[in-house]
N, C-alpha and C positions, 0 to 999 in steps of 0.2 A: 648612202644606202648600206643599210647594217646586213653584213653576211649571217647568216645561217649553217649552224652545222648541225649534222644528224649524230657524229661520234665525237667524243674528245678529241681526240688523235687525228681526226680533221686540224682542227686549233692550231696543234702541236706541227705538224706537218706544213698549214701555210704560214707561219711565221719562220721557220728553221729549213726550210727545204729550198732547192735553188740549187746548184750543182756546188758552190760555192759558201753560202750562207753559213753553214754549221762550220766548216774549216776555217771562216773567218772570226766564226765568233770561237772556238776554241783556241786558236791563237790570241787572240785579244783576252782569253781566259787566262792564260799562259804568260801574257807578256804585258798586262795591263794598259801599256799606251803604245801604241805603234803609229807609224805614219805612213803614210799611203804606199813611199816604196819600198817600205820595211814590207808589209802586207803583199806587195806585187813579188819581192824577193821569194819569199816565202811561198808562192802559191807563182811558181813559173809558169805555169799553163793556162794561165788566166789571161784575156787578151783585158788589156786598160779600160777598153769601153765596159766589156760584162763587168770588171772586178770597181768600176766606177757605178755603176747600174745595182751591182751585190750593195754595194756601201751605203747605198741612197735608201734601197730597201729599209733595209735592216735601222737606220736614222731612222726613219717613216714610220716605222713598226715600234718604236720607243726603246729600240736594242739596243743601241749605241749611241755614243757623243760624238757631236763631230766637232773639234775646235780648232778654228782656221786663226792663226796670228799676222796682225796688218805687219809684213815685211817682206822685202822685195830678197829671194824669191819667196813666193808664199809657205808657210810653212803651216799643214792641217795636221792634226794628232784625231787620232781615235781611240776610243774607250769605251768600256760596258757601262750602258746606264744601271742602275740599281733592278730595275725591270730583267736587264740582258744577263745580270750576275744569277738571277734565280733559276737560269737555266742549265745551272751549272751541273747538277745531278744528273740531268736529263742528258747532256752533253755528253759526259763520261759515262753513260751506260749505253749510248748510243755507239761510244767509242770503243769499248769494252768488248762487245756484241761483234763488230766490226772484225776487231783484232783476233776472238775467236772461229770467226766465218770468213775470214777471207780466203782461205784457201779453195773453199767450197765453192764461195760467189767466183771467184776465177776461173775456177775449172767451169761451170756452167755458163760464165759469160761468153 
């Protein structure tokens, strides 16, 4: 079923929102390739289940690649797709806005 949006911002929010998606994308933007355990260390407050779900959704949306290496123990690496790299400017703007407004948001939260 095709989704319909009434405003372009809904498209962006649909793809990058979720408590951890934007943060995962920013870390991949800065590191090119990360293994699951490395992402988990960068996000110590996220549960393994939630991280797995967020990574699967990002992969399903075509924003990240998941490369599995056939070895024991399994090695899985994540990287941005070209489609995911296209979000770089948007994520940078969102990050800068957050830096500029963190104190106000923390006070109101």
